[in-house]
Phi, psi and omega in degrees: 000138178264156178253034177281142182290155177295160178295129179290341180276305187246350178085010183294145180263006182262042178285154179216161182270143175219090184072240181260006179254153169255141187229142174253125183283343180280310185251351177083006184288139176235140179209165182280146179298320185292342183284348182084184184290320184246107173290139179289127175265116179278135174274140175296130176266128178275132181233147180281187181295338178265359182094001179283133178295139177254153177223160176305137175089000180289164176246131185232163179233137179287131186254003184210146171295129182239126177288144181262119183296133181080005180222165175263010181269162183231140169273112183284154174301136181092000180292125179274129180243120182260159174048064180282160174232131178275134181226164176280151176127183178294314175264101190265007179236127175250124189209175173233126181251126180303133179087343181243314180110197184290138175201173178246138180235156169274144183285347177288343182252020178224159174225145180288135183275000000 
């Protein structure tokens, strides 16, 4: 019996060594022996226009006039948005703007207050 770790992707016990890599024959996943049994999965960090990391509940300011799709209103420069929520996708900020309502923003058009 070998003392190799199970596959971190599918949990298969039939892993084998291939040089400096470990390989799972069932799912084809390859990982480094030095990484350990469970590789750390990095979460994507959402950053504002200045490169500051954003978190749920932060307050941000809009840095560019933004047209609201489907309406004739505009979100003006300097509009403060409180209590943002980070979501997956292209528009990665979910928020509610006073006078406009709920909407999604791209993190590249805001800066952290």
